[in-house]
C-alpha positions in Angstrom: -25.2 55.5 31.3 -27.2 53.2 33.9 -29.3 55.2 36.2 -29.3 52.4 38.8 -26.7 51.5 41.3 -27.5 47.8 41.3 -25.3 45.4 39.6 -26.3 43.0 36.7 -27.4 39.7 38.1 -25.9 36.7 36.4 -28.4 34.2 35.0 -27.5 30.8 36.3 -27.0 28.1 33.4 -28.2 24.6 34.2 -25.9 21.8 33.1 -27.0 20.0 29.9 -29.1 16.9 30.1 -27.0 14.2 28.3 -23.4 14.9 29.8 -24.4 17.0 32.9 -21.7 19.6 31.9 -21.9 23.3 32.4 -19.4 23.8 29.5 -21.5 21.9 27.1 -24.6 23.7 28.2 -23.0 27.1 27.6 -21.8 26.0 24.1 -25.3 25.0 23.2 -26.6 28.4 24.3 -23.8 30.1 22.3 -24.6 28.2 19.0 -28.3 28.9 19.3 -29.9 31.1 16.7 -33.4 32.6 17.1 -34.1 30.7 20.3 -34.1 27.4 18.5 -32.3 25.5 21.4 -33.4 22.0 20.3 -31.7 22.5 17.0 -28.6 23.8 18.6 -28.7 20.7 21.2 -28.9 18.4 18.2 -25.9 20.0 16.5 -23.8 19.8 19.7 -24.8 16.3 20.5 -24.1 15.1 17.1 -20.7 16.8 17.1 -19.9 15.3 20.3 -20.9 11.6 19.0 -18.7 12.3 15.8 -15.8 13.3 18.2 -16.2 10.1 20.3 -16.4 8.0 17.2 -13.5 9.5 15.3 -11.0 10.0 18.3 -12.1 7.0 20.4 -11.8 9.4 23.6 -14.3 10.7 26.0 -15.8 13.8 24.1 -16.3 15.9 27.2 -12.6 15.8 28.2 -11.7 16.6 24.5 -14.1 19.6 24.5 -12.6 20.8 27.7 -9.1 20.6 26.3 -10.2 22.4 23.2 -11.8 25.3 25.2 -8.7 25.5 27.4 -6.5 25.7 24.2 -8.8 28.5 22.7 -9.1 30.5 26.0 -7.1 33.8 25.9 -5.1 35.0 28.8 -4.4 38.5 27.8 -5.9 40.9 25.3 -5.7 44.5 24.2 -8.1 47.3 24.9 -8.1 50.8 23.3 -7.3 53.6 25.8 -7.4 57.4 24.9 -4.4 59.3 26.4 -3.7 62.9 25.5 -5.3 62.7 22.0 -3.8 59.5 21.1 -5.3 56.0 21.1 -3.2 53.2 22.6 -3.8 49.5 22.6 -3.1 48.6 26.1 -2.6 44.9 27.1 -4.8 43.8 30.0 -5.4 40.4 31.6 -8.6 38.8 30.7 -11.2 37.9 33.5 -12.0 34.2 33.6 -15.6 34.6 32.7 -14.8 36.8 29.8 -12.0 34.6 28.5 -14.4 31.5 28.5 -17.2 33.7 26.8 -14.5 34.9 24.1 -13.3 31.2 23.6 -17.0 30.1 22.9 -17.6 33.0 20.7 -14.5 32.3 18.6 -15.3 28.6 18.5 -18.8 29.3 17.2 -17.5 31.8 14.6 -14.9 29.7 13.2 -17.0 26.6 13.2 -19.5 28.3 11.0 -17.0 29.7 8.7 -15.3 26.2 8.1 -15.9 24.3 4.8 -18.0 21.2 5.5 -21.2 19.4 5.0 -23.2 20.0 8.3 -22.9 22.4 11.2 -22.3 19.4 13.5 -19.4 18.1 11.4 -17.9 21.6 11.2 -18.1 22.1 15.0 -16.6 18.6 15.5 -13.7 19.3 13.1 -13.0 22.6 14.8 -13.2 21.1 18.4 -10.8 18.3 17.4 -8.4 20.7 15.9 -8.6 23.0 18.9 -7.8 20.1 21.2 -4.7 19.4 19.2 -3.6 23.1 19.3 -4.6 23.6 15.7 -7.5 25.4 14.1 -8.8 28.9 13.4 -9.9 29.5 16.9 -6.5 28.7 18.4 -4.9 30.9 15.6 -7.1 33.8 16.7 -5.9 33.3 20.5 -2.3 33.3 19.3 -2.9 36.6 17.3 -4.5 38.2 20.3 -1.4 37.2 22.5 0.9 38.5 19.8 -1.0 41.9 19.6 -0.7 42.2 23.5 2.9 41.3 23.4 3.7 43.9 20.8 2.0 46.6 22.9 3.6 45.7 26.1 5.3 49.1 26.3 1.9 50.7 26.9 1.1 48.5 29.8 1.6 51.4 32.2 -1.4 53.1 30.7 -3.5 50.3 32.4 -6.5 51.6 34.5 
């Protein structure tokens, strides 16, 4: 347990250079491996260019729609009560929900079959904006799990 009473300070993230969007900047940071930010930027910007080329729409609004479709509203947390573990449904804080959405987007983009990471990311983003794709499926599974365990909602803390 922490020995200090001070809370953790949030590190402010600057908007990205090309689109001036905080959401795109956080997506770049989430996709980054081993501190290689320029590589991550190239992947995200190439994916955004692919989306704009294929869909003929503004890629930033499409990404915002995709993130909105992936973001969970409710999740389950394990709670131990009297020797038994219960999956208790709890609402997700907006910051955590956004973080989960980006995590799922990165995970399922990497797992996709495709040529390059930018193509895989673009495909996952376009699918998510339409309500399809593995990341949206993960959100639906999370919601189903919470709905199935609604009887244990009174164990919320």
